[in-house]
C-alpha positions as CSV (number, residue, x, y, z in Angstrom):
1,X,43.6,107.0,219.1
2,X,40.5,108.1,217.3
3,X,37.5,105.7,217.8
4,X,37.1,104.9,214.0
5,X,41.0,104.1,213.8
6,X,40.5,101.9,216.9
7,X,37.6,100.0,215.4
8,X,39.4,99.7,211.9
9,X,42.7,98.2,213.6
10,X,40.4,95.8,215.9
11,X,38.2,94.5,212.9
12,X,41.4,94.0,210.8
13,X,43.2,92.3,213.6
14,X,40.4,89.8,214.2
15,X,40.2,89.1,210.4
16,X,43.9,88.4,210.2
17,X,43.7,86.2,213.3
18,X,40.7,84.2,212.4
19,X,41.7,83.9,208.6
20,X,45.0,82.6,209.7
21,X,43.4,79.3,211.0
22,X,43.2,78.2,207.2
23,X,47.0,78.5,206.9
24,X,49.9,76.2,207.7
25,X,53.2,77.8,209.0
26,X,56.0,77.2,206.6
27,X,58.8,75.6,208.6
28,X,61.6,76.9,206.4
29,X,61.0,80.2,204.7
30,X,63.4,82.4,203.2
31,X,63.6,85.4,205.6
32,X,64.5,88.8,204.3
33,X,65.9,91.0,206.9
34,X,67.0,94.7,207.0
35,X,66.1,98.0,208.7
36,X,63.2,99.9,207.4
37,X,63.9,102.0,204.2
38,X,66.9,99.8,203.1
39,X,65.4,98.4,199.9
40,X,63.9,95.3,201.5
41,X,60.5,95.7,199.9
42,X,61.7,96.1,196.2
43,X,64.3,93.5,196.7
44,X,61.8,91.1,198.3
45,X,59.2,91.8,195.6
46,X,61.5,91.1,192.8
47,X,63.0,88.0,194.4
48,X,59.4,86.6,194.5
49,X,58.6,87.5,191.2
50,X,61.8,86.1,189.6
51,X,61.3,82.8,191.5
52,X,57.5,82.6,191.5
53,X,57.7,82.1,195.2
54,X,54.8,83.2,197.5
55,X,55.6,86.4,199.6
56,X,54.6,88.2,202.7
57,X,55.7,91.7,202.2
58,X,55.5,93.2,205.7
59,X,53.0,92.5,208.5
60,X,50.0,94.6,208.5
61,X,51.3,97.8,210.5
62,X,48.2,98.1,212.9
63,X,48.2,99.2,216.4
64,X,48.0,95.5,217.5
65,X,51.1,94.5,215.7
66,X,53.2,97.2,217.4
67,X,51.9,96.3,220.7
68,X,52.8,92.6,220.0
69,X,56.3,93.6,219.0
70,X,56.5,95.5,222.6
71,X,54.8,92.5,224.5
72,X,57.3,89.9,223.2
73,X,60.3,92.1,224.1
74,X,58.9,92.8,227.7
75,X,57.9,89.1,228.2
76,X,54.3,89.6,228.1
77,X,53.7,87.5,225.0
78,X,55.4,84.5,223.9
79,X,56.6,84.0,220.6
80,X,54.5,80.9,219.8
81,X,51.4,82.9,220.5
82,X,52.6,85.5,218.1
83,X,53.4,82.8,215.5
84,X,49.8,81.4,215.7
85,X,48.2,84.8,215.4
86,X,50.2,85.4,212.0
87,X,50.0,82.1,210.6
88,X,49.1,83.6,207.3
89,X,52.2,85.7,207.1
90,X,54.4,82.9,208.3
91,X,52.9,80.6,205.8
92,X,54.6,82.0,202.7
93,X,57.9,80.9,201.0
94,X,59.5,84.3,201.4
95,X,58.8,86.3,204.6
96,X,60.0,90.1,204.6
97,X,59.3,91.9,207.8
98,X,62.1,94.2,209.0
99,X,60.9,94.3,212.8
100,X,61.4,90.5,213.0
101,X,65.2,90.8,213.1
102,X,64.9,92.0,216.6
103,X,63.8,88.4,217.4
104,X,66.2,86.5,215.3
105,X,67.3,84.2,218.1
106,X,63.7,83.3,218.5
107,X,63.1,82.8,214.8
108,X,66.2,80.6,214.7
109,X,65.1,78.6,217.5
110,X,61.6,78.1,215.9
111,X,62.3,77.7,212.1
112,X,64.6,75.5,210.2
113,X,66.7,78.5,208.8
114,X,69.7,77.5,206.7
115,X,70.4,80.9,205.3
116,X,68.6,84.3,205.3
117,X,69.1,87.5,203.4
118,X,70.3,90.6,205.2
119,X,70.0,93.9,203.3
120,X,71.9,97.0,204.4
121,X,72.4,100.5,203.5
122,X,74.6,103.2,204.3
123,X,73.3,104.6,207.7
124,X,73.1,108.2,206.7
125,X,70.9,107.3,203.6
126,X,68.9,104.9,205.6
127,X,68.0,107.4,208.3
128,X,67.4,110.1,205.9
129,X,64.9,107.9,204.1
130,X,63.1,106.9,207.3
131,X,62.8,110.5,208.0
132,X,61.6,111.4,204.8
133,X,59.0,108.7,204.9
134,X,57.6,110.4,208.1
135,X,58.0,113.9,206.7
136,X,60.4,114.7,209.6
137,X,63.5,117.0,209.3
138,X,67.0,115.6,210.3
139,X,68.6,118.6,212.1
140,X,66.5,118.8,215.2
141,X,67.5,117.5,218.7
142,X,64.0,115.9,219.4
143,X,60.6,115.2,217.9
144,X,57.9,117.1,219.7
145,X,55.2,115.2,217.7
146,X,56.7,111.7,218.6
147,X,53.6,110.6,220.1
148,X,51.7,111.3,216.9
149,X,53.6,108.5,215.2
150,X,51.9,105.1,215.1
151,X,52.9,102.6,217.8
152,X,55.0,100.8,215.2
153,X,56.9,103.7,214.0
154,X,57.5,104.9,217.6
155,X,59.2,101.5,218.2
156,X,61.4,102.0,215.0
157,X,62.3,105.7,215.5
158,X,62.7,105.2,219.2
159,X,64.7,101.9,218.7
160,X,62.7,100.9,221.8
161,X,60.0,98.3,222.5
162,X,59.0,100.0,225.6
163,X,57.7,103.5,225.9
164,X,59.3,106.1,223.9
165,X,62.1,108.3,225.3
166,X,63.1,111.8,224.9
167,X,66.6,111.1,223.8
168,X,67.7,112.5,220.5
169,X,66.0,110.6,217.7
170,X,69.1,110.7,215.7
171,X,71.0,108.8,218.3
172,X,68.1,106.2,218.5
173,X,67.9,105.6,214.8
174,X,71.7,105.4,214.7
175,X,71.6,102.8,217.6
176,X,68.9,100.9,215.7
177,X,71.0,100.7,212.5
178,X,73.8,99.3,214.8
179,X,71.4,96.8,216.4
180,X,70.5,95.4,213.1
181,X,74.1,95.3,211.6
182,X,75.4,93.7,214.9
183,X,72.8,90.9,214.8
184,X,74.2,90.3,211.3
185,X,77.8,90.4,212.4
186,X,77.2,88.0,215.3
187,X,75.5,85.6,212.9
188,X,77.4,86.1,209.7
189,X,77.4,82.4,209.0
190,X,73.6,82.5,208.8
191,X,73.3,85.4,206.3
192,X,73.9,86.3,202.8
193,X,74.7,90.0,202.7
194,X,73.3,92.5,200.0
195,X,74.3,96.1,200.2
196,X,71.4,98.1,198.8
197,X,73.9,100.5,197.0
198,X,75.2,97.3,194.9
199,X,71.6,96.4,194.1
200,X,70.9,99.9,193.0
201,X,74.0,99.8,190.6
202,X,72.8,96.5,188.9
203,X,69.3,95.4,190.0
204,X,68.9,92.4,187.6
205,X,72.4,91.1,188.3
206,X,71.8,91.5,192.1
207,X,68.5,89.5,192.1
208,X,70.1,86.8,190.0
209,X,73.0,86.6,192.3
210,X,70.8,86.1,195.3
211,X,68.8,83.4,193.4
212,X,71.9,81.6,192.7
213,X,73.4,81.8,196.2
214,X,70.1,80.4,197.7
215,X,70.0,77.6,194.9
216,X,66.6,78.9,193.6
217,X,65.5,78.9,189.9
218,X,65.2,82.2,188.0
219,X,61.6,81.5,186.5
220,X,60.3,84.9,185.3
221,X,62.1,87.8,183.7
222,X,62.1,90.9,185.8
223,X,64.2,93.2,183.7
224,X,61.1,95.4,183.0
225,X,60.0,95.6,186.5
226,X,63.2,96.5,188.4
227,X,62.4,100.3,188.5
228,X,59.0,99.9,189.9
229,X,58.4,101.9,193.0
230,X,57.0,99.8,196.0
231,X,57.2,102.6,198.6
232,X,57.3,106.5,198.6
233,X,60.6,107.6,197.2
234,X,62.7,109.8,199.6
235,X,64.7,112.9,198.5
236,X,68.2,112.2,198.0
237,X,69.1,115.5,196.4
238,X,69.9,117.1,199.7
239,X,73.4,116.5,201.0
240,X,73.9,114.7,204.4
241,X,75.2,118.1,205.8
242,X,72.3,120.0,204.8
243,X,69.8,117.5,205.8
244,X,71.1,116.6,209.2
245,X,73.3,119.5,210.0
246,X,76.8,119.3,211.3
247,X,76.0,117.9,215.0
248,X,73.5,115.2,214.1
249,X,75.7,114.0,211.2
250,X,78.5,113.7,213.5
251,X,76.3,111.6,215.7
252,X,75.5,109.1,212.9
253,X,79.1,108.9,212.0
254,X,80.4,108.4,215.4
255,X,77.7,105.9,216.6
256,X,77.8,103.9,213.3
257,X,81.5,104.3,212.6
258,X,82.5,100.6,213.4
259,X,79.8,99.0,211.3
260,X,80.2,101.6,208.5
261,X,84.1,100.8,208.4
262,X,83.3,97.0,208.3
263,X,80.9,97.5,205.5
264,X,83.0,100.1,203.6
265,X,80.8,103.1,204.0
266,X,83.7,104.8,205.5
């Protein structure tokens, strides 16, 4: 890591830590879960806008945050310490941070969660969008520049909170999609499900439906804001076969088959 980036990450980390002492953790936030590039950012933003609720839209993706995710998984950091370091983020009424779903059981034990929102996207679209975000092709067997990714993206692409492995990145991204959807399937009674494709078909209706299901109040008109771009838009013009190639597309379909059938993507 370059010294300037290291210094920047550390200064921001301590800013987050010390500024957090002025905030109180919200004991019952509305958590929004879903894999990266599933539409969670735009949906969370619109939900907060429509209801007038305060929002955490991702934790700052610094080197330290990636390390914290790894340390919690490895038992080197307890969840309460993580919580206290991120009091500001956990103080909001709506909290959206995809990586938190990895620790769903810890969140459930810590917060008074009645219902959470789980957003899912067809894994072929989801994985393609992640790779577009990272300017990576989908038809290779491995990523030679894996170490050049940030610590957080190494965790995401490698589906691994330890050290990155050399296993096929399409396998790991497919397993990550399964990992998230399996948490949903094991705890279906805890979640309200929104498929990104349904949201895309009728954005205003989807947001209003979520608000109704969570018994919130629709306070602000969002009809003119539903098409705003929160993150870089991926290229959906390339077919799955052309983007992934036959072998990698078969890998996704095989690994994610059960979840895709249950969610009617196959």
